[in-house]
C-alpha positions in Angstrom: 136.6 128.6 -12.8 135.5 127.2 -16.2 131.9 128.1 -15.7 131.9 130.6 -18.5 132.9 127.9 -21.1 129.4 126.4 -20.7 127.7 129.8 -20.5 125.5 130.5 -23.5 123.3 133.1 -21.9 123.1 136.7 -23.2 122.3 137.9 -19.7 119.4 140.0 -21.1 117.5 139.7 -17.8 120.5 141.1 -15.9 120.8 144.0 -18.4 117.1 144.7 -18.1 117.3 144.7 -14.3 120.2 147.1 -14.3 118.6 149.3 -17.0 115.4 149.5 -14.9 117.3 150.5 -11.8 119.2 153.2 -13.7 116.0 154.6 -15.2 114.5 154.8 -11.7 117.6 156.5 -10.4 118.1 153.6 -7.9 121.4 152.7 -6.4 122.8 149.4 -7.5 125.0 147.1 -5.3 126.6 143.9 -6.3 128.1 141.1 -4.1 130.5 138.9 -5.9 130.8 135.4 -4.4 128.1 135.7 -1.8 128.4 132.1 -0.5 125.6 131.2 1.9 124.1 134.7 1.4 123.7 135.6 5.0 125.1 139.1 4.7 123.5 139.7 1.3 120.0 138.8 2.7 120.4 141.3 5.6 121.5 144.0 3.2 118.6 143.4 0.8 116.0 143.5 3.5 117.3 146.6 5.2 118.2 148.5 2.0 115.0 147.9 0.0 115.5 151.2 -1.9 118.6 149.7 -3.5 118.7 147.2 -6.4 121.0 144.3 -5.3 122.8 141.8 -7.5 124.6 138.7 -6.4 127.0 136.6 -8.4 128.0 133.1 -7.1 129.6 130.2 -9.0 128.0 127.6 -6.8 124.4 126.9 -8.0 123.2 125.6 -4.6 123.8 129.0 -3.0 122.0 130.7 -5.8 119.1 128.4 -5.4 118.9 129.2 -1.7 118.8 132.9 -2.4 116.1 132.3 -5.1 114.0 130.5 -2.4 114.6 133.5 0.0 113.3 135.9 -2.7 110.2 133.8 -3.1 109.6 133.4 0.7 110.0 137.0 1.6 108.6 138.4 -1.7 111.8 140.2 -2.4 111.8 142.4 -5.5 115.1 144.2 -5.2 117.5 141.3 -5.7 118.8 139.4 -8.7 121.1 136.5 -8.2 123.0 134.7 -10.9 125.2 131.6 -11.1 128.0 133.5 -12.7 131.7 134.1 -12.8 132.2 137.8 -12.3 135.5 137.8 -14.1 133.7 136.7 -17.2 130.4 138.6 -16.8 131.5 142.1 -15.8 133.8 142.8 -18.8 131.3 141.5 -21.3 127.9 142.5 -20.0 128.2 145.4 -17.4 128.3 148.9 -18.7 130.6 151.7 -17.3 129.5 153.5 -14.2 126.9 150.9 -13.1 127.5 150.0 -9.5 127.4 152.3 -6.4 129.0 149.6 -4.3 130.8 146.3 -4.9 131.3 143.7 -2.1 133.8 140.9 -2.4 134.2 138.9 0.9 136.5 136.0 1.5 137.7 135.3 -2.1 139.6 132.1 -2.5 143.4 132.7 -2.2 144.2 129.7 -4.4 147.3 128.6 -2.5 148.6 126.1 -5.0 151.0 127.4 -7.7 149.0 125.7 -10.5 145.8 127.5 -9.3 147.3 131.0 -9.3 145.6 131.8 -12.6 142.3 131.7 -10.7 143.1 134.4 -8.2 140.4 137.0 -8.5 142.4 140.2 -8.2 144.5 140.5 -11.3 144.9 143.9 -13.0 142.4 143.1 -15.7 139.7 142.4 -13.2 140.7 145.4 -11.1 140.3 147.6 -14.2 136.8 146.0 -14.8 135.8 146.7 -11.3 137.0 150.3 -11.6 135.1 150.8 -14.9 131.9 149.2 -13.5 131.8 151.5 -10.4 130.2 154.9 -10.6 132.3 157.9 -9.7 132.8 157.8 -5.9 131.6 154.2 -5.9 133.1 152.0 -3.2 134.7 148.6 -3.4 134.6 146.7 0.0 136.8 143.6 0.4 137.2 141.2 3.4 139.6 138.3 3.8 140.9 136.2 6.7 144.2 135.5 4.9 146.8 138.1 5.9 149.1 137.3 3.1 146.3 137.6 0.5 145.1 140.9 2.1 148.7 142.3 1.7 148.8 141.1 -1.9 145.4 142.7 -2.7 146.4 145.9 -1.0 149.7 146.1 -2.8 148.0 145.4 -6.2 145.5 148.2 -5.6 148.3 150.6 -4.6 150.1 149.8 -7.8 146.9 150.1 -9.8 146.8 153.8 -8.7 143.1 154.4 -9.6 141.4 153.8 -6.3 141.7 155.8 -3.0 141.5 153.9 0.3 138.5 155.0 2.3 136.4 153.9 5.3 134.8 150.4 5.1 131.2 150.9 4.3 128.8 147.9 4.8 126.6 147.8 7.8 125.4 144.3 6.9 129.0 142.9 7.0 129.7 144.8 10.3 126.4 143.7 12.0 126.1 140.1 10.7 128.7 137.4 10.3 128.7 134.9 7.4 129.1 131.2 8.3 132.6 131.5 6.8 133.5 134.4 8.9 132.2 132.7 12.1 134.4 129.7 11.3 137.4 132.0 10.7 136.9 133.7 14.1 136.4 130.3 15.9 139.7 129.1 14.4 141.5 132.3 15.6 142.2 133.8 12.2 142.4 137.6 11.9 139.9 139.4 9.7 141.1 142.1 7.3 139.0 144.8 5.6 139.8 147.1 2.8 137.6 149.8 1.2 138.5 151.6 -1.9 136.8 154.6 -3.6 136.8 155.3 -7.3 
């Protein structure tokens, strides 16, 4: 997306949030592209000893999560209207996240949109760098072709090891997107990778 071309923030609030979590020896999880936020909300409420971050490019979804934070007095969540491909390489230090969640990224079917595909080798390297040692990257998609492409790219990348999928919130709760995929008969694919 072109979101970052309008972005003049220095993300000091994000850096302070992460620094505070590190100083308190708290785990830090990030969900990239949280959409309606159903799974993120469940994870935040249940794992209140973890500092959670959510990046989403659609401002209306970020606003919903901000309202959720206010209503439930949530202190362990920061959400940003942000493009992770821009923010992570510029503002996130090495070995920051214990877990990264990326669910149902857009496969960008049209040839002219292929440049927007999330999983290129630069972004994969950024995710690897941002994860702590033994940190886990959880990925879900309902597009088999995209799942195979992602898996092949990570095999070729050679820095991650496949492991057991590890997100109770995604296993116990379905996002509205996931419910729609199931109703339409699409298969769901999960991939978990350890640094």
